[in-house]
C-alpha positions as CSV (number, residue, x, y, z in Angstrom):
1,M,0.0,0.0,0.0
2,Q,2.4,4.7,2.2
3,H,7.4,5.8,4.6
4,F,9.3,7.8,5.3
5,L,9.4,9.7,8.4
6,N,11.5,12.8,8.2
7,S,12.5,15.0,11.0
8,P,14.9,13.4,13.5
9,P,14.2,13.4,17.2
10,T,15.5,16.4,19.1
11,E,15.3,18.2,22.3
12,S,14.4,21.8,22.6
13,L,17.5,24.1,22.0
14,I,17.2,27.7,23.0
15,S,20.0,30.1,22.7
16,R,20.5,31.7,26.1
17,A,22.5,34.6,24.9
18,I,19.4,36.4,23.5
19,P,18.3,39.7,25.0
20,S,14.6,39.8,26.0
21,D,13.9,42.6,23.4
22,L,15.0,40.3,20.6
23,L,12.8,37.4,21.4
24,S,10.0,38.6,19.0
25,T,12.1,37.7,16.0
26,H,14.0,34.4,15.6
27,L,15.6,31.8,13.4
28,E,14.1,28.3,13.3
29,S,16.1,25.2,12.8
30,E,15.0,21.7,12.1
31,P,16.8,18.9,13.8
32,N,20.0,19.0,11.7
33,G,20.7,22.5,12.8
34,T,19.9,24.0,9.3
35,H,18.3,27.4,9.9
36,I,15.3,28.8,8.2
37,S,15.3,32.6,8.5
38,V,12.1,34.2,9.5
39,G,13.5,37.3,11.1
40,S,16.9,38.9,11.7
41,F,18.9,40.4,14.5
42,S,22.6,40.8,15.2
43,N,24.8,38.7,17.4
44,A,21.9,36.6,18.6
45,S,19.4,34.0,17.5
46,L,16.7,31.9,18.9
47,R,16.7,28.3,17.5
48,C,13.7,26.1,17.6
49,T,13.9,22.3,17.1
50,Y,11.3,19.6,17.4
51,K,10.7,17.4,20.3
52,E,10.2,13.9,18.9
53,D,11.5,11.4,21.4
54,F,8.2,9.5,20.9
55,K,9.4,8.3,17.5
56,K,12.1,6.0,18.8
57,I,9.5,4.0,20.6
58,L,6.3,4.3,18.5
59,L,7.8,3.9,15.0
60,P,10.0,0.8,15.5
61,A,7.1,-0.9,17.3
62,V,4.6,-0.2,14.6
63,Y,7.0,-1.1,11.7
64,I,7.9,-4.3,13.3
65,V,4.2,-5.3,13.5
66,V,3.6,-4.2,9.9
67,F,6.7,-6.0,8.7
68,V,5.7,-9.3,10.5
69,L,2.2,-9.2,9.3
70,G,2.7,-7.6,5.9
71,I,5.3,-10.0,4.5
72,P,3.4,-13.3,4.8
73,L,-0.1,-11.8,4.2
74,N,0.9,-10.1,0.9
75,A,2.9,-13.1,-0.2
76,V,-0.1,-15.3,0.3
77,V,-2.3,-13.0,-1.8
78,I,0.2,-12.7,-4.6
79,L,0.6,-16.5,-4.7
80,K,-3.1,-17.3,-4.5
81,I,-4.0,-14.8,-7.3
82,W,-1.0,-15.8,-9.5
83,R,-2.1,-19.5,-9.3
84,T,-5.4,-18.5,-10.9
85,R,-3.9,-16.3,-13.6
86,P,-5.5,-18.2,-16.6
87,H,-8.9,-17.3,-15.2
88,I,-8.1,-14.2,-13.1
89,S,-10.9,-11.7,-12.6
90,R,-10.6,-8.0,-13.1
91,N,-11.0,-7.4,-9.4
92,N,-8.2,-9.8,-8.6
93,I,-5.9,-8.1,-11.2
94,Y,-6.3,-4.9,-9.2
95,M,-5.8,-6.9,-5.9
96,L,-2.6,-8.5,-7.3
97,N,-1.1,-5.1,-8.2
98,L,-2.2,-3.8,-4.8
99,A,-0.4,-6.6,-3.0
100,I,2.7,-6.2,-5.1
101,A,2.9,-2.5,-4.1
102,D,2.4,-3.4,-0.4
103,F,5.0,-6.1,-0.5
104,L,7.6,-3.9,-2.1
105,Y,7.1,-1.3,0.6
106,V,7.2,-3.8,3.5
107,T,10.6,-5.0,2.3
108,S,12.1,-1.5,3.1
109,L,10.9,-1.5,6.8
110,P,14.0,-3.2,8.3
111,L,16.0,0.0,7.3
112,L,13.5,2.3,9.0
113,I,13.2,0.1,12.1
114,Y,17.0,0.2,12.5
115,N,17.0,4.0,11.8
116,Y,14.4,4.9,14.5
117,A,15.6,2.4,17.1
118,S,19.0,4.0,16.7
119,H,17.6,7.5,17.5
120,D,17.4,8.6,13.8
121,Y,20.8,7.4,12.8
122,W,20.9,6.7,9.0
123,P,24.1,4.8,8.0
124,F,22.8,3.5,4.6
125,G,23.6,6.4,2.4
126,E,21.8,9.0,0.3
127,L,20.5,6.7,-2.4
128,A,18.9,4.3,0.1
129,C,17.3,7.3,1.9
130,K,15.7,8.5,-1.3
131,L,14.6,4.9,-2.3
132,V,13.0,4.3,1.2
133,R,11.0,7.5,1.1
134,F,10.0,6.8,-2.6
135,Q,8.9,3.4,-1.6
136,F,6.6,4.7,1.1
137,Y,4.9,7.4,-1.1
138,S,4.6,5.2,-4.1
139,N,3.1,2.5,-2.0
140,L,0.8,4.9,-0.3
141,H,-0.6,6.5,-3.4
142,G,-0.4,3.2,-5.4
143,S,-2.6,1.6,-2.7
144,I,-5.1,4.6,-2.9
145,L,-5.4,4.4,-6.7
146,F,-5.7,0.6,-6.9
147,L,-8.3,0.6,-4.1
148,T,-10.1,3.3,-6.2
149,C,-9.9,0.9,-9.2
150,I,-11.4,-1.9,-7.1
151,S,-14.2,0.4,-5.9
152,V,-15.0,1.6,-9.4
153,N,-15.0,-1.9,-10.7
154,R,-17.4,-3.1,-8.0
155,Y,-19.5,0.0,-8.6
156,I,-19.9,-0.8,-12.3
157,G,-20.8,-4.4,-11.4
158,I,-23.5,-3.3,-9.1
159,C,-24.9,-0.2,-10.8
160,H,-24.2,-1.0,-14.4
161,P,-24.2,-4.8,-14.6
162,F,-25.0,-4.9,-18.3
163,A,-22.4,-2.5,-19.6
164,V,-21.3,-3.9,-22.9
165,W,-18.0,-2.1,-23.1
166,L,-16.9,-3.6,-19.7
167,K,-17.6,-7.1,-20.9
168,E,-15.8,-6.6,-24.1
169,G,-12.8,-5.0,-22.4
170,G,-12.4,-7.7,-19.8
171,R,-9.0,-8.6,-18.3
172,R,-7.0,-6.9,-20.9
173,M,-8.5,-3.6,-20.0
174,A,-7.9,-4.1,-16.3
175,W,-4.1,-4.9,-17.0
176,G,-3.9,-1.7,-19.1
177,I,-5.5,0.3,-16.3
178,C,-3.0,-1.1,-13.8
179,A,-0.1,-0.2,-16.1
180,G,-1.6,3.3,-16.3
181,V,-1.8,3.5,-12.5
182,W,1.9,2.6,-12.1
183,V,2.8,5.3,-14.6
184,V,0.8,7.8,-12.7
185,V,2.3,6.8,-9.4
186,L,5.9,7.1,-10.8
187,F,5.0,10.5,-12.1
188,L,3.5,11.7,-8.8
189,C,6.2,10.4,-6.6
190,A,9.3,10.9,-8.7
191,P,10.0,14.4,-7.1
192,T,10.6,12.5,-3.9
193,F,14.1,11.6,-5.2
194,T,14.8,15.4,-5.4
195,F,13.4,16.5,-2.0
196,A,14.2,13.5,0.3
197,A,17.9,13.7,1.4
198,T,20.3,13.0,4.2
199,G,21.8,15.6,6.5
200,I,23.9,16.0,9.5
201,Q,22.5,16.5,13.0
202,R,24.8,16.5,16.0
203,N,27.5,14.7,14.0
204,R,25.0,12.0,13.0
205,T,23.6,11.3,9.6
206,V,19.8,11.5,9.3
207,C,17.4,10.8,6.5
208,Y,14.7,13.6,5.9
209,D,11.4,12.5,4.5
210,L,9.5,15.4,3.1
211,S,12.5,17.7,2.4
212,T,15.5,19.3,4.1
213,P,14.6,22.4,6.2
214,K,16.1,24.7,3.6
215,R,13.7,23.4,0.9
216,S,10.5,23.4,3.0
217,V,9.1,26.4,1.0
218,D,10.0,24.7,-2.3
219,Y,8.4,21.5,-1.2
220,Y,5.1,23.1,-0.2
221,P,3.4,23.4,-3.7
222,Y,4.5,19.8,-4.6
223,G,3.2,18.4,-1.3
224,M,-0.1,20.1,-1.7
225,A,-0.4,18.9,-5.3
226,L,0.5,15.4,-4.3
227,T,-2.2,15.3,-1.6
228,F,-4.8,16.7,-4.0
229,L,-4.0,14.4,-7.0
230,G,-3.0,11.4,-5.1
231,F,-5.5,11.3,-2.3
232,F,-8.4,13.9,-2.4
233,L,-9.6,13.2,-6.0
234,P,-9.4,9.4,-5.6
235,F,-11.1,9.6,-2.2
236,L,-13.9,11.8,-3.7
237,G,-14.4,9.3,-6.5
238,V,-14.6,6.4,-4.0
239,M,-17.1,8.2,-1.9
240,V,-19.3,9.0,-4.9
241,C,-19.1,5.3,-6.0
242,Y,-20.0,4.2,-2.5
243,C,-23.0,6.5,-2.1
244,R,-24.3,5.3,-5.4
245,M,-23.8,1.7,-4.5
246,A,-25.4,2.1,-1.1
247,H,-28.5,3.6,-2.8
248,I,-28.7,0.6,-5.1
249,L,-28.1,-2.0,-2.5
250,C,-30.8,-0.5,-0.3
251,R,-33.4,-1.3,-3.0
252,P,-35.3,-4.5,-3.0
253,V,-33.5,-7.5,-4.6
254,S,-35.7,-7.2,-7.7
255,Y,-36.0,-3.6,-9.0
256,H,-38.2,-3.0,-12.1
257,G,-38.0,-6.7,-12.8
258,V,-34.2,-6.8,-12.9
259,S,-32.1,-8.5,-10.3
260,V,-29.7,-5.7,-9.1
261,A,-27.6,-7.5,-6.6
262,T,-28.5,-10.8,-5.0
263,G,-27.2,-13.1,-2.4
264,E,-23.4,-13.4,-2.1
265,K,-22.9,-10.6,-4.6
266,R,-24.7,-8.1,-2.4
267,D,-22.9,-9.4,0.7
268,R,-19.6,-9.2,-1.0
269,A,-20.2,-5.6,-2.1
270,V,-21.3,-4.6,1.5
271,R,-18.1,-6.2,2.9
272,M,-16.0,-4.4,0.4
273,I,-17.5,-1.1,1.2
274,L,-16.9,-1.5,4.9
275,V,-13.3,-2.7,4.7
276,V,-12.2,-0.1,2.1
277,A,-13.9,2.7,4.1
278,A,-12.0,1.4,7.2
279,V,-8.7,1.4,5.3
280,F,-9.3,5.0,4.1
281,C,-10.3,6.2,7.5
282,V,-7.6,4.5,9.5
283,S,-4.6,4.8,7.1
284,F,-5.2,7.5,4.6
285,L,-7.5,10.2,5.9
286,P,-5.7,11.1,9.2
287,F,-2.2,11.1,7.5
288,H,-3.2,13.5,4.7
289,L,-5.2,15.8,7.0
290,T,-2.3,16.2,9.4
291,K,0.3,16.3,6.6
292,T,-1.6,19.2,5.0
293,M,-1.8,21.2,8.3
294,Y,1.9,20.5,8.9
295,L,2.9,21.7,5.5
296,V,0.9,25.0,6.0
297,V,2.3,25.6,9.5
298,R,6.0,25.0,8.7
299,T,6.0,27.4,5.8
300,L,4.4,30.2,7.8
301,P,7.1,32.7,8.9
302,S,5.1,34.0,11.8
303,A,4.2,30.6,13.3
304,P,5.6,30.2,16.8
305,C,8.0,27.5,17.6
306,E,5.5,25.8,20.0
307,M,2.9,25.6,17.1
308,R,5.4,24.1,14.7
309,N,6.4,21.5,17.3
310,L,2.8,20.6,18.0
311,F,1.8,20.1,14.4
312,A,5.0,18.2,13.7
313,I,4.2,15.7,16.5
314,I,0.6,15.4,15.4
315,Y,1.6,14.7,11.8
316,K,4.4,12.3,12.6
317,S,2.2,10.4,14.9
318,T,-0.2,9.5,12.1
319,R,2.5,8.3,9.7
320,P,2.7,4.8,11.2
321,F,-1.0,4.5,10.6
322,A,-0.4,5.2,6.9
323,S,1.9,2.1,6.8
324,M,-0.8,-0.1,8.2
325,N,-2.6,-0.4,4.9
326,S,0.2,-2.8,3.9
327,F,-1.5,-5.5,6.0
328,L,-5.1,-4.1,5.9
329,D,-5.2,-4.6,2.2
330,P,-4.7,-8.3,2.3
331,I,-7.6,-8.4,4.9
332,L,-9.7,-6.7,2.2
333,F,-8.8,-9.5,-0.2
334,Y,-9.8,-12.1,2.4
335,F,-13.2,-10.6,3.2
336,T,-14.2,-10.0,-0.4
337,Q,-13.2,-13.4,-1.7
338,P,-15.5,-16.2,-0.3
339,R,-13.6,-18.9,-2.2
340,Y,-10.4,-18.0,-0.3
341,R,-12.2,-17.7,3.0
342,K,-13.5,-21.3,2.5
343,S,-10.0,-22.6,1.5
344,T,-8.5,-20.9,4.6
345,K,-11.1,-22.5,6.8
346,R,-10.3,-25.9,5.3
347,F,-6.6,-25.3,5.8
348,M,-7.1,-24.3,9.5
349,R,-9.3,-27.5,10.0
350,K,-6.5,-29.6,8.7
351,V,-3.9,-28.0,10.9
352,T,-6.2,-28.4,13.9
353,T,-6.8,-32.1,13.0
354,L,-3.1,-32.8,12.6
355,R,-2.3,-31.0,15.9
356,D,-5.0,-33.0,17.7
357,K,-3.6,-36.3,16.3
358,G,-0.2,-35.4,17.4
359,T,-1.3,-34.5,20.8
360,S,-3.2,-37.9,21.2
361,V,-0.3,-40.0,20.2
């Protein structure tokens, strides 16, 4: 599905040599000591850095959970879908690409786990820093777009079940759409290689996520455009589809003599609505809301240090949840595929039976 996390942990640094009449203007620095000028005065400066000690506990813990769950869950989804490739459905084509995006992201987590467990020390070099940040954002926006494709595909199946163009297009159209999604994701996330970078903070190498402090103003328009194109528009499309689907599903099974959605098909659609809505609400919505607020605040010259620090903490506390889509997406696959739920139940019964036999011997 999303990493990533930029500003290193710091304690508050305040220059003690500042006369009280100069406290109204100051220089701000992010954790590596790079100053962003928002005022000027001679022979004195007030430096503000972010308090982020929570990251060294929260982030490694969350990433370990995501890694432990994400690797096997996405691998199982990829293998199960790939085994059915001669008869793969359009929906499973989108799920396959979604699982691949999540799997690629999860493989980058060991570097981030080491980084944050080591108090933001990044020993892996500039290129690895850029790649890890790119993997997070490409997974995040790839997951959003593939979930949008799944939602639109289900919307067409429920609301326009007799669309001739859809039946004629079939799997070939779905593969083409997936290729287009990957191209869009690469285009949207490519600037990450320009903005993400390493820096030095207290004689330690760190890996910035959004941008270095010097480039925060340059990053602002790109960050806002990425949020609008990579989240807001797809989210709006998904909500429109779901409102329309809910309207159809609330009708009687037979509407004007036509079966709109019956039995398992209706149940599967309802499950998909609930799970995808949960993924958006838990992973994507809080992250993008807090990221937008943080981008605005950190580019305001008049924003007090305390405000910058507060919004930085709020934003960076939601980033681990953005990574959770990497194991929530396979759950979406499980709940919307009755065939695989049945095969999983059979497998669990076999395991339980073998365990009981072994215990009785």
